[in-house]
ZATI-790335 format. One record per residue (C-alpha): residue number from 0; x, y, z. Coordinates in nm, 3 decimals, always signed. Last residue first. Layout:
<pts>
+-----+---------+---------+---------+
: num :      px :      py :      pz :
+-----+---------+---------+---------+
: NUM :       X :       Y :       Z :
...
+-----+---------+---------+---------+
</pts>
This chain:
<pts>
+-----+---------+---------+---------+
: num :      px :      py :      pz :
+-----+---------+---------+---------+
:  71 : +14.280 : +10.308 : +14.462 :
:  70 : +13.921 : +10.359 : +14.329 :
:  69 : +13.780 : +10.367 : +14.676 :
:  68 : +14.034 : +10.651 : +14.772 :
:  67 : +13.915 : +10.882 : +14.478 :
:  66 : +13.565 : +10.827 : +14.572 :
:  65 : +13.608 : +10.936 : +14.943 :
:  64 : +13.822 : +11.256 : +14.796 :
:  63 : +13.528 : +11.350 : +14.546 :
:  62 : +13.289 : +11.318 : +14.835 :
:  61 : +13.490 : +11.503 : +15.070 :
:  60 : +13.557 : +11.775 : +14.786 :
:  59 : +13.171 : +11.797 : +14.695 :
:  58 : +13.120 : +11.888 : +15.058 :
:  57 : +12.956 : +11.652 : +15.289 :
:  56 : +12.642 : +11.678 : +15.498 :
:  55 : +12.638 : +11.414 : +15.554 :
:  54 : +12.889 : +11.177 : +15.662 :
:  53 : +13.067 : +10.952 : +15.355 :
:  52 : +13.128 : +10.587 : +15.436 :
:  51 : +13.344 : +10.354 : +15.330 :
:  50 : +13.429 : +10.030 : +15.093 :
:  49 : +13.082 :  +9.856 : +15.185 :
:  48 : +13.123 :  +9.469 : +15.277 :
:  47 : +12.885 :  +9.429 : +15.539 :
:  46 : +13.160 :  +9.456 : +15.804 :
:  45 : +13.275 :  +9.799 : +15.704 :
:  44 : +12.914 :  +9.964 : +15.716 :
:  43 : +12.863 :  +9.777 : +16.030 :
:  42 : +13.168 :  +9.927 : +16.214 :
:  41 : +13.060 : +10.268 : +16.091 :
:  40 : +12.744 : +10.251 : +16.227 :
:  39 : +12.836 : +10.113 : +16.561 :
:  38 : +13.097 : +10.430 : +16.579 :
:  37 : +12.768 : +10.650 : +16.554 :
:  36 : +12.832 : +10.937 : +16.312 :
:  35 : +12.480 : +10.882 : +16.133 :
:  34 : +12.432 : +11.152 : +15.872 :
:  33 : +12.476 : +10.883 : +15.622 :
:  32 : +12.592 : +10.794 : +15.262 :
:  31 : +12.750 : +10.469 : +15.237 :
:  30 : +13.022 : +10.400 : +14.965 :
:  29 : +13.015 : +10.100 : +14.747 :
:  28 : +13.262 :  +9.952 : +14.512 :
:  27 : +13.145 :  +9.737 : +14.205 :
:  26 : +13.082 :  +9.352 : +14.261 :
:  25 : +12.724 :  +9.333 : +14.194 :
:  24 : +12.598 :  +8.980 : +14.183 :
:  23 : +12.242 :  +9.062 : +14.090 :
:  22 : +12.042 :  +8.864 : +14.369 :
:  21 : +12.315 :  +8.818 : +14.612 :
:  20 : +12.547 :  +9.143 : +14.569 :
:  19 : +12.244 :  +9.406 : +14.507 :
:  18 : +12.043 :  +9.248 : +14.782 :
:  17 : +12.290 :  +9.280 : +15.044 :
:  16 : +12.360 :  +9.613 : +14.968 :
:  15 : +11.999 :  +9.716 : +14.963 :
:  14 : +11.940 :  +9.521 : +15.279 :
:  13 : +12.239 :  +9.739 : +15.439 :
:  12 : +12.101 : +10.040 : +15.274 :
:  11 : +11.742 : +10.032 : +15.433 :
:  10 : +11.450 :  +9.907 : +15.221 :
:   9 : +11.096 : +10.045 : +15.243 :
:   8 : +11.215 : +10.429 : +15.362 :
:   7 : +11.594 : +10.476 : +15.320 :
:   6 : +11.855 : +10.541 : +15.604 :
:   5 : +12.190 : +10.386 : +15.480 :
:   4 : +12.188 : +10.611 : +15.157 :
:   3 : +12.408 : +10.416 : +14.882 :
:   2 : +12.664 : +10.585 : +14.623 :
:   1 : +12.734 : +10.307 : +14.391 :
:   0 : +13.087 : +10.323 : +14.228 :
+-----+---------+---------+---------+
</pts>
């Protein structure tokens, strides 16, 4: 599982995800980490192919649950 922040300097999480897939052939599940709660952001995360999102701030239990759900 890759945990990928959406709002990063230089290259955002969407660009990073696309690069990992296209340049390196990465096929492992990716969870987005974001403080953005907008519905449009969730849709974009799904459309690009990430497996879900965890909204910051999150508890260790929330992160664990999201990771377990991705592995099912």
